[in-house]
Structures are given as structure tokens and as C-alpha cells.
ROKOLNU-322892 format. One line per 8 residues: their letters; for each residue x, y, z negated of C-alpha. Coordinates in Angstrom, 2 decimals. Each point is the difference from the previous one (the first is absolute). Layout:
N
a) X,Y,Z | ...
END
This chain:
520
msrilgil) 4.35,-26.30,-16.00 | -1.53,1.26,3.25 | 0.96,3.42,-1.40 | 3.66,-0.92,0.55 | -0.62,-0.88,3.64 | -1.83,3.30,0.43 | 3.02,1.91,-1.28 | 2.40,-1.94,2.23
qgglivsc) -2.19,0.32,3.11 | 1.75,2.03,2.71 | 3.02,0.81,-2.15 | 3.70,-0.52,-0.50 | 1.25,-2.49,-2.58 | 3.63,0.49,-0.95 | 2.00,-3.05,-0.95 | 2.26,1.12,-2.86
qpvpggpm) 2.52,-2.79,0.25 | 3.63,1.14,-0.20 | 2.82,-2.14,1.30 | 0.49,-2.76,-2.61 | 3.06,0.73,-2.09 | 0.41,3.43,1.58 | 0.37,3.28,-1.92 | -3.74,0.70,0.32
dqpqtvaa) -1.00,-3.40,-1.38 | -1.23,1.03,-3.44 | -3.56,0.50,-1.32 | 0.26,3.75,-0.62 | 1.21,0.55,3.57 | -2.83,-2.13,1.40 | -2.48,2.06,-2.03 | 1.53,3.19,1.43
falaalag) -0.29,-1.42,3.53 | -3.67,-0.72,-0.71 | -0.78,3.50,-1.22 | 1.84,1.56,2.94 | -1.95,-2.20,2.43 | -3.32,0.95,-1.54 | 0.97,3.68,0.08 | 0.67,-0.40,3.71
gavglrve) -3.44,-1.42,0.73 | 0.21,-3.74,-0.64 | -3.25,-1.55,-1.22 | 1.50,-3.13,-1.49 | 3.24,-1.72,-1.00 | 1.58,-3.41,0.45 | 2.34,-0.93,-2.84 | 2.12,-3.11,-0.56
gianlrav) 0.97,-1.27,-3.43 | -1.70,0.10,-3.39 | 2.26,2.65,-1.55 | -0.35,2.26,3.02 | -3.77,-0.47,0.05 | -0.33,0.94,-3.67 | 2.11,3.12,0.56 | -2.13,1.12,2.93
ravttapi) -3.30,-0.79,-1.73 | 1.09,2.16,-2.92 | 0.19,3.11,2.21 | -2.96,-0.39,2.38 | -3.52,-1.34,0.37 | 0.37,-0.40,3.78 | -0.66,-3.47,1.45 | 3.02,-2.30,-0.28
iglvkrdl) 0.67,-3.15,1.99 | 2.19,-2.12,-2.25 | 2.18,-2.94,0.91 | 2.88,-2.10,-1.25 | 2.81,-1.32,2.19 | 1.79,-3.24,-0.79 | 2.60,-2.04,1.86 | -1.10,-3.63,-0.36
aespvrit) 2.04,-3.07,0.84 | -3.08,-2.06,0.81 | -1.90,2.52,2.14 | 0.62,2.89,2.43 | -2.89,1.90,-1.58 | 1.33,2.98,-1.95 | -2.96,2.31,-0.70 | -2.00,-0.83,-3.15
pylsdvad) 0.40,-3.77,0.27 | -1.26,-0.99,-3.50 | -3.24,0.37,-1.93 | 2.01,1.38,-2.91 | 1.16,2.81,2.29 | -3.62,0.92,0.65 | -0.71,0.20,-3.74 | 3.11,2.13,-0.64
laaagadv) -0.83,2.42,2.82 | -3.59,0.43,-1.15 | 1.15,0.65,-3.57 | 2.51,2.60,1.23 | -2.75,2.03,1.69 | -0.28,-1.15,3.63 | -3.27,0.77,1.78 | 0.89,-2.22,2.96
iafdatrr) 2.33,-3.00,-0.09 | 1.86,-0.90,3.17 | 1.09,-3.56,0.74 | 1.64,-1.90,2.86 | -2.85,-1.56,1.99 | 2.09,-1.73,2.65 | -0.65,-3.65,0.87 | 3.26,-1.28,-1.47
arpvpcda) 0.90,-2.36,-2.82 | -0.92,1.77,-3.21 | -0.19,-0.70,-3.74 | -3.66,1.07,-0.29 | -2.67,-0.09,2.74 | -1.27,3.34,1.31 | -3.59,-0.59,-1.12 | 1.19,-0.63,-3.57
iiraihaa) 2.01,3.24,0.04 | -3.04,1.92,1.27 | -2.26,-1.47,-2.69 | 2.51,0.95,-2.69 | 0.28,3.56,1.31 | -3.77,0.44,-0.02 | -0.26,-1.55,-3.46 | 2.47,2.65,-1.21
gclamadc) -2.28,2.74,1.36 | 2.24,0.99,2.92 | -0.29,0.03,3.76 | 2.00,-2.54,2.02 | 2.25,1.16,2.86 | 1.14,-2.82,2.27 | 3.37,0.73,1.61 | -0.34,-1.76,3.37
sdledgma) 2.32,-0.91,2.87 | -2.61,-0.58,2.70 | -3.73,-0.09,0.69 | -0.39,-3.60,-1.23 | 1.44,1.00,-3.39 | -2.45,2.87,-0.13 | -3.05,-2.05,0.96 | 0.81,-2.66,-2.59
ahaagadi) 0.57,2.58,-2.74 | -3.16,1.89,0.95 | -2.02,-3.21,-0.16 | 1.49,-0.72,-3.42 | -1.19,3.36,-1.31 | 2.95,2.39,0.42 | -1.19,3.59,-0.21 | 2.84,1.50,2.09
lgstmsgy) 1.97,-1.47,2.89 | 3.50,1.43,0.44 | 2.28,-0.43,3.00 | 2.92,0.01,-2.44 | 1.57,-3.34,0.95 | -0.18,0.33,3.80 | 3.53,-0.51,1.31 | 1.37,-1.28,-3.31
tggsvpev) -0.68,-3.74,0.13 | 2.84,-1.08,2.27 | 2.11,1.20,2.90 | 1.29,3.49,0.60 | -1.93,2.86,-1.59 | -1.60,2.37,2.54 | 0.87,3.68,-0.13 | -3.54,1.35,0.39
pdlgivds) -3.29,-0.69,-1.79 | -2.32,-2.78,1.19 | -3.07,1.91,1.15 | -1.36,-3.14,1.61 | -0.63,-1.71,-3.36 | -1.59,3.20,-1.34 | -2.35,0.13,2.96 | -0.93,-3.69,-0.14
martgafv) -0.56,-0.10,-3.77 | -2.06,3.21,0.15 | -2.37,-1.72,2.42 | -0.99,-2.40,-2.79 | -1.57,2.91,-1.89 | 2.42,-0.36,-2.90 | 1.62,2.91,-1.83 | 3.36,-0.03,1.76
vaegryhv) 3.08,1.77,-1.29 | 2.87,0.43,2.47 | 3.41,-0.62,-1.51 | 3.46,-0.85,1.27 | 2.53,2.18,1.86 | -2.09,3.18,0.10 | 2.89,2.44,0.21 | -1.46,3.09,1.69
pqqaadai) -3.36,1.80,-0.35 | -1.07,-0.84,3.56 | 0.18,-3.73,-0.76 | -2.25,0.45,-3.04 | -2.49,1.99,2.09 | 0.06,-2.74,2.65 | -0.88,-2.59,-2.66 | -3.11,1.97,-0.96
rhgaravv) -0.99,0.18,3.66 | 0.40,-3.79,0.19 | -2.49,-0.53,-2.82 | 2.04,0.16,-3.22 | -1.91,1.43,-2.97 | 3.24,1.20,-1.63 | 3.75,-0.15,0.62 | 2.83,-0.95,-2.36
vgsaitrt) 3.32,1.75,0.58 | 2.98,-0.96,-2.11 | 3.62,0.18,1.15 | -0.50,3.18,2.03 | -1.09,1.82,-3.16 | 1.50,-1.66,-3.06 | 3.08,-1.93,1.13 | 2.54,2.76,0.27
ehvtewfa) 2.76,-2.42,0.95 | -1.96,-1.35,2.98 | -1.06,3.40,1.33 | 3.54,1.31,-0.38 | 1.35,-2.96,1.94 | -2.55,0.55,2.81 | 1.18,3.57,0.44 | 3.66,-0.88,-0.43
aairaaqq) -0.25,-2.81,2.57 | -1.76,2.26,2.50 | 2.64,2.67,-0.42 | 2.81,-2.53,0.35 | -1.58,-1.41,3.16 | -0.46,3.45,1.50 | 3.53,0.99,-0.88 | 1.38,-3.20,1.49
atqdakpv) -2.07,0.47,3.15 | 1.31,3.54,0.31 | 3.56,-1.16,-0.42 | -0.41,-2.92,2.38 | -1.77,1.99,2.72 | 2.23,1.70,2.49 | -0.38,3.75,0.45 | -2.17,1.33,2.81
lsvdlggs) 1.34,2.02,2.91 | -2.25,3.06,0.02 | 0.07,2.51,2.83 | -1.52,3.46,0.35 | -0.11,0.84,3.71 | -1.18,3.58,0.35 | 0.23,3.02,2.23 | 3.09,1.45,-1.64
kilaalvq) 1.91,-2.94,-1.45 | 0.32,-3.77,-0.10 | 0.67,-1.24,-3.52 | 0.85,-3.63,-0.77 | 0.21,-1.21,-3.58 | 0.48,-3.23,-1.91 | -2.76,-0.04,-2.62 | -0.74,-2.28,-2.93
gdrilars) -3.16,0.90,-1.90 | 0.23,3.77,-0.40 | 3.81,0.00,0.07 | 1.86,1.16,3.09 | 3.20,-2.03,0.11 | 1.45,1.65,3.09 | -1.05,2.46,2.68 | 1.17,1.27,3.35
etatdrta) -1.57,2.54,2.34 | 0.42,1.82,3.26 | -1.82,2.71,1.93 | -2.75,-1.14,2.32 | 0.72,0.63,3.68 | -3.58,0.97,0.82 | 0.42,-0.60,3.74 | 1.72,-3.39,-0.23
gpevwleq) -3.02,-2.30,-0.44 | -0.78,-2.95,-2.29 | 2.53,-2.44,1.45 | 2.83,2.36,-0.88 | -1.52,0.77,-3.39 | -0.12,-3.70,-0.84 | 3.60,-0.39,1.08 | 0.80,2.82,-2.42
vlglssdw) -1.83,-1.88,-2.76 | 2.07,-3.08,0.81 | 3.16,2.05,-0.24 | -0.99,1.66,-3.27 | -0.70,-3.38,-1.61 | 2.90,-1.96,1.51 | 2.03,0.02,-3.22 | -2.90,-1.68,-1.84
kgafdrag) -0.41,-2.97,2.32 | -0.93,-3.05,-2.07 | -0.92,2.14,-3.01 | -3.70,0.20,0.92 | -2.55,-2.52,1.25 | -2.84,2.33,1.00 | -0.40,3.55,1.21 | -2.56,2.79,0.01
iavtglaa) -0.06,2.92,2.40 | -1.98,3.13,-0.86 | -0.65,2.19,3.03 | -1.66,3.23,0.93 | -3.17,-0.50,2.03 | -2.25,-3.05,0.19 | 1.21,-3.47,-1.01 | -2.53,-2.83,0.22
qglwraln) -0.02,-3.63,1.21 | 3.74,0.24,0.54 | -0.34,2.87,2.49 | 1.18,3.59,-0.23 | -1.33,3.10,1.69 | 0.07,3.76,-0.48 | -2.85,2.02,-1.42 | 1.80,3.28,0.44
patldipv) 2.70,-0.22,2.73 | 1.41,3.30,-1.25 | 1.30,-1.88,-3.06 | 1.40,-2.98,1.93 | -0.95,-1.02,3.53 | -0.50,-3.78,-0.12 | -1.11,-2.22,2.89 | -3.59,-1.19,-0.42
dyalqsra) -0.28,-3.34,-1.84 | 3.71,-0.65,-0.28 | 0.53,-3.50,-1.49 | 2.08,1.27,-2.89 | -0.43,-2.96,-2.33 | 1.01,-2.73,2.45 | 2.91,2.03,1.41 | 1.28,0.76,-3.49
etllatpv) -0.30,-3.66,-1.02 | 2.04,-1.01,3.03 | 2.75,2.54,-0.65 | 0.17,-0.42,-3.78 | -0.63,-3.79,0.04 | -2.34,0.25,-2.98 | -3.75,0.40,-0.64 | -1.04,3.64,0.32
miandaqa) -3.06,1.94,-1.13 | -0.81,3.43,1.38 | -2.15,2.76,-1.46 | -0.56,3.71,0.27 | 2.55,1.93,-2.03 | -2.55,1.93,-2.05 | -1.96,-3.17,-0.74 | 3.21,-1.63,-1.18
aawgefvf) 0.76,3.03,-2.18 | -3.52,-0.18,-1.43 | 0.62,-3.59,-1.03 | 3.37,0.90,-1.50 | -1.56,2.74,-2.13 | -2.84,-2.36,-0.99 | 2.29,-2.79,-1.19 | 3.03,1.88,-1.27
gagahsdm) -0.85,3.70,-0.15 | -2.65,2.57,-0.83 | -2.90,-2.21,1.11 | 0.37,-2.07,-3.17 | -1.99,-2.91,1.49 | -3.19,2.07,0.14 | -2.30,0.77,2.93 | 1.87,2.74,1.81
ifltistg) 0.56,1.92,3.18 | 3.50,0.88,1.06 | 0.39,3.14,2.08 | 3.34,0.90,1.52 | 0.50,3.47,1.41 | 3.25,0.10,1.90 | 0.90,0.48,3.66 | -3.43,-1.47,0.58
igggvvag) -2.83,-0.97,-2.34 | -0.90,-3.55,-0.88 | -1.07,-2.11,-2.90 | -1.43,-3.21,-1.31 | -2.86,-1.33,-2.09 | 0.32,-2.65,-2.71 | -3.31,-1.24,-1.42 | -0.60,-3.02,-2.19
grllrgrn) 3.71,-0.80,0.12 | 0.01,-0.25,3.81 | 1.62,2.24,2.57 | -2.65,0.96,2.55 | 1.52,-0.17,3.48 | -3.11,-0.35,2.15 | -0.71,-2.00,3.13 | 2.39,2.04,2.15
glaghfgq) 2.26,1.36,-2.73 | -1.74,3.40,-0.03 | -0.78,0.15,-3.72 | 1.79,2.86,-1.72 | 0.91,2.01,3.10 | -1.49,3.10,-1.56 | 2.05,2.37,2.13 | -2.02,-1.09,3.03
iaagevsa) -3.34,1.24,-1.32 | -1.57,3.46,0.10 | -0.84,1.37,-3.44 | -1.79,3.14,-1.07 | 1.02,3.08,2.00 | 2.29,-2.08,2.20 | -2.98,-1.48,1.83 | -0.86,3.41,1.45
dglrledr) 2.74,-0.19,2.63 | -0.01,-3.77,0.44 | 3.59,-0.49,-1.08 | 1.13,-2.73,-2.37 | 0.92,0.82,-3.57 | 3.57,-1.05,0.75 | 0.14,2.74,2.66 | -1.04,2.63,-2.53
asgrwiaa) 1.64,-0.87,-3.32 | 3.05,-2.27,0.45 | 3.65,0.90,-0.24 | 0.09,0.25,3.77 | -2.82,2.59,-0.11 | 1.71,1.92,-2.82 | 3.19,0.20,2.10 | -1.94,1.14,3.07
egartgla) -1.80,2.65,-2.03 | 3.33,1.15,-1.41 | 1.33,0.51,3.51 | -3.19,1.76,1.12 | 0.18,2.50,-2.88 | 3.69,0.78,0.35 | 1.33,-2.43,-2.57 | 2.29,-2.96,0.62
adaravft) -1.59,-2.86,1.89 | 0.58,-2.36,-2.89 | -2.44,-1.09,-2.74 | 2.69,-0.03,-2.68 | 1.00,3.57,0.90 | -3.64,1.10,-0.20 | -0.30,-1.41,-3.53 | 3.24,1.72,-1.00
aatagdar) -1.33,3.31,1.33 | -3.31,-0.50,-1.82 | 1.84,-0.61,-3.27 | 1.99,3.17,0.60 | -3.23,2.00,0.33 | -0.45,0.29,3.76 | -3.72,0.62,0.53 | -0.06,-1.60,3.47
aadivats) 1.58,-3.21,-1.27 | -2.22,-0.09,-3.08 | -3.09,0.33,2.19 | 1.13,-2.89,2.25 | 0.61,-2.29,-2.97 | -3.29,1.01,-1.66 | -1.94,-0.65,3.21 | 1.50,-3.47,0.36
asrvahlc) -0.74,-0.80,-3.66 | -3.58,1.26,0.36 | -0.63,-2.26,2.98 | 1.44,-2.99,-1.82 | -2.23,0.89,-2.98 | -3.03,-0.20,2.32 | 1.15,-3.48,0.97 | 0.47,-1.08,-3.63
adlqfmfd) -3.50,1.17,-0.91 | -1.43,-1.97,2.92 | 1.99,-3.10,-0.92 | -1.30,0.14,-3.56 | -3.55,-0.22,1.31 | 0.89,-2.72,2.51 | 1.87,-2.34,-2.38 | -0.29,1.44,-3.54
pdrivigg) 3.51,-1.23,-0.89 | 1.47,0.17,-3.49 | 2.72,2.27,1.39 | 1.45,1.47,3.15 | 3.78,-0.31,0.14 | 1.71,2.78,1.94 | 3.35,-0.70,1.64 | 2.16,1.01,2.93
gvglapgy) 2.55,2.76,0.44 | -2.70,2.70,0.24 | -2.30,-1.57,-2.59 | 2.77,-0.09,-2.60 | 1.52,3.37,0.92 | 0.11,2.45,-2.96 | -3.38,1.57,-0.63 | -1.91,-1.84,2.76
ldrirqal) -1.93,-2.39,-2.26 | -0.88,2.88,-2.31 | -1.46,1.89,2.97 | -2.18,-3.01,0.87 | -1.23,-0.18,-3.60 | -0.75,3.73,0.01 | -2.09,-0.40,3.14 | -1.97,-2.81,-1.66
apldpirr) -0.39,1.75,-3.36 | -3.46,1.53,0.74 | -1.51,-3.45,0.51 | -2.10,-1.66,-2.67 | 2.22,-2.46,-1.94 | -1.96,-3.01,1.24 | 0.74,1.06,3.59 | 3.61,0.96,-0.60
pdlvaarl) 2.60,-2.68,0.80 | 2.79,-0.83,-2.42 | 3.19,0.87,1.86 | 3.35,-1.45,-1.08 | 3.44,0.31,1.52 | 1.56,-3.08,1.57 | 2.78,-1.51,-2.10 | 2.01,-1.99,2.51
grdagivg) 0.80,2.87,2.35 | 1.59,-1.02,3.28 | 0.33,-3.60,-1.23 | -3.74,-0.65,-0.28 | -0.26,-1.33,3.54 | 2.92,-2.41,-0.07 | -0.86,-1.29,-3.48 | -3.65,-0.46,0.93
madlarmd) 0.88,-1.57,3.35 | 2.30,-2.49,-1.71 | -2.76,-1.07,-2.37 | -2.51,-0.34,2.85 | 2.49,-2.13,1.94 | 0.58,-2.17,-3.06 | -3.73,-0.58,-0.43 | -0.44,-0.66,3.71
qnnrekrq) 2.71,-2.66,-0.05 | -1.52,-1.63,-3.09 | -3.38,-0.13,1.78 | 1.63,-1.55,3.06 | 1.56,-2.70,-2.15 | -3.33,-0.77,-1.67 | -1.67,-0.45,3.39 | 2.65,-2.48,1.16
END
């Protein structure tokens, strides 16, 4: 019978035990479960009941752990309590017979059960609740020690597997099988790392009712949490406008905006935010403010004063919290938009870079499910770097490819000093305008190629008024076309448009508040 242990070693054993009395509780269904489990890579099966065992044995030669469950008035022991059960299981085709090995009042002593199992030519699996159960069963000759009964001999049932009993029983040198509440693959892998020779998984695979309820309960809880949570006040404070919105998830419930008075300063801008959100007082319990420039450690400063001239290290977070009377998180607007696209838009929860080409150029990096902000909030400020041909004159990319540059080039060449007008002229066939747009797209393409080598993201999401202007993304792709496919980034258009920043900022603020509450 050592052959059976060799087959089970390092493998998955699927417990084909449907919910008693449920629609799956019939021998032919149990046999189908067994075949499906083996097709998926299981090395063995655990089957309860004589009829079910016969049905499974008829369709496979794989190792089967058999057992019988009984509800006894005189004993709490339920798993294979009688010697007659051992004989019936052996006759039905079990290779291993499992029995309750806990130290509780029982109709037949454990050592007698083990002797009967061996006399029937089967291996004995002792279902234990703790190390003492396991040591006693091992001394009595049990071939396999299972952690099956841990958490099921009194008191509330834990939600997670007992890796401690697996580890302690494995130290005895016994063949230990981990069983009990293994609901996700990572838990099964952890059991192997803690010394288990094999792992039994049941409900997560063969109890459709239980798995359905897990998912249904999680969805209900999430839905209730969403309904119970107040919306977030999300603000986009940029060089051209101040937008305030009431956001719940990816839904914008209300919005209000005004033009930014670029010369007024942050105190006035915050007063404008307070005015824009005054009708929503009491409707939100946290806020997020996405800003142009650097936002880190609660402080705000300009990277490019031409976009918005901000005093150095302005205490934006604390001032906003005082005015709004609510916890506030601040972040760079492009970083917030990157997070919005990652969670709700074109990022699709994959490693990504967001690149916004608008009045200026910015972006964000999401890797491993985390938004990279950096020590000083610099991460993603791609417009501040020199790339390709731009480095020749020492100017930043933003100074040579952004909407502001396109407008300046339009004025210099006799066109309107407006990026939108330049795009309109390019679409109409004006060679000067087409050359300006193509030059901007080429310089952004240089950046994208560099970013692919720096981060190797799954995709680069292009957004912003310039980035999403008709034909601009196609021009970037054309500039990248000569590259070898392995070097060529996958470019996709942003889906959330102008709302990416406020939606992303709201979600960042929500997570920040949750983290604050956990630390309290």
C-alpha cells in the first residue's frame, strides 16, 4: 500500500462530498465530480458513503479515501465510528479509510479501528483535532494523519485552515494530509510549505451551494458597504479650471466647476473649492484633491510655474482639512488619473503607465496594483524629463510637445495661438499644422519607447486633450511602428476622459481614509 502514499505524495485530494440532501447529492453526480477533479489534476479522492464510493470506484482506479458519517446519540464521533463501517468501505473499494481519531467518547477505540482497517487491506487515515490526537493515532499505527477535525470539536469554527497542527504533526515524521477550510489555492500551497504531504480540498471544489454563498455574501457585503459609505468630495485643481465633484465608486453624482484665477493663489482657490461644494455639505465624509505640480507629505509645490505658480511647500492638506472640516488626501492630478484608469478604465487592473498630453504633460505608474508616487511625489512627471532629440537643447519634453507648445508653434507659424485650432487646421490639410502635430507626436513616441524599456508595462494609456485629439494617438503609433514588436509599447486610449482624475482621486481618498481607520 506504500504505492498509494507515493501517488498521493505532493498532490491534491478532492473531497467529493456534496451538501447532504442537496441537488448534487446522488452517486452519479459524485462520480462526475470525481472524474472532473481527476481531469483537473487531482491525484486522489475522498468520498463519503457506500453508494457514492461504489459509483466512484466504478469509473476510476485512482486512490480513494472512503468514510462513513453517522450522527450518534451516544457519541460526538461521526466519521467511520463502527467496525462494520470499515468492512463496508473496504468492500466498496476504498484504498484508504478515514476515521475520527479525536480523544472523545466513542463506540470503538481508535486502535481497534486501525487494526480492522489494516486487516481489510487498507490504509488508515486518522482525522485529528490537535497534535495529541495525531501522536496517539500515529503510535497506534495510523498510516496518515489528517488535520480534518481541527476546529470542529467545540466552540466557534475558525475561518482559515490550521497550519499550526499541520506543522506540528509533520515534525513527527508522519504522512500528514492537510484538510479543513482550504478554500483558495494559496492556502493549499501554504500547507505544503508547512510540511503536509498532500492537501484535501472539498467545499471549494465540490459544494456548489457553499461556494455560491461565499461569492454571494461577498457581493452583498460590498454592495452594502458601497451603499452605506458616503460619497467622496473629489477636486481637480488645475491651471485652467477647478472642478469639484461628488463621487461614489466610478459614478459622478454631482459636479460644479469654475475657471482658475491663476494669479489668486491657493488660499483663494481653496475658498473656491469650498464654494463649489457648499451645496453638498454633510453629503461626504472625506475629500481628495488632485493638483497640478508636486503633492507629497501634505505639501504642494510647482514643478512648472508656467502651468500654475504655487508657493513652495504650501500646506495644502492641512489647510483643506480645516476649511472643509473633513479628512483630505492630496495627489498629483496625473497620478490620480492614472489610478482612475487603472481601477475603472483602460488600465484594466494591469501594470500600466498613464500618460496625459494636455496643456502640460504628466502621468503615473501603476505596478503590482500600487500607484507609484515616489519619496517626493515625482513619479510620473514625464513632462519634466528630456527625451530623445529634446535633450539636445536642454528643454523639458513638456516645453516641446505639450498643448502649450503646440499653441506657441501655431502662433510662430502664422496659425492661431491655440492647440485646438492647430488640430483643426491639421485635419483640414494645413501642412504647417500637420507638421506641428506630427512633431509633438514623434517626441511623445520617443518617450513611450523609453518608458517601455524602463518599466515594461502591459500597456501605456494615453489621455489628455491633446493625447485624445483626433489622429494624435495614430501618429504616435506610426512613429513607433518601425520598432521590433518586443520593444514596441501597447498604446491604448484612456476611457474615462476628463473624469479620470476626479474618479481616481476619489478612490485614492477612500483608500487613504480606510487606512487611517485601520491605524487607529
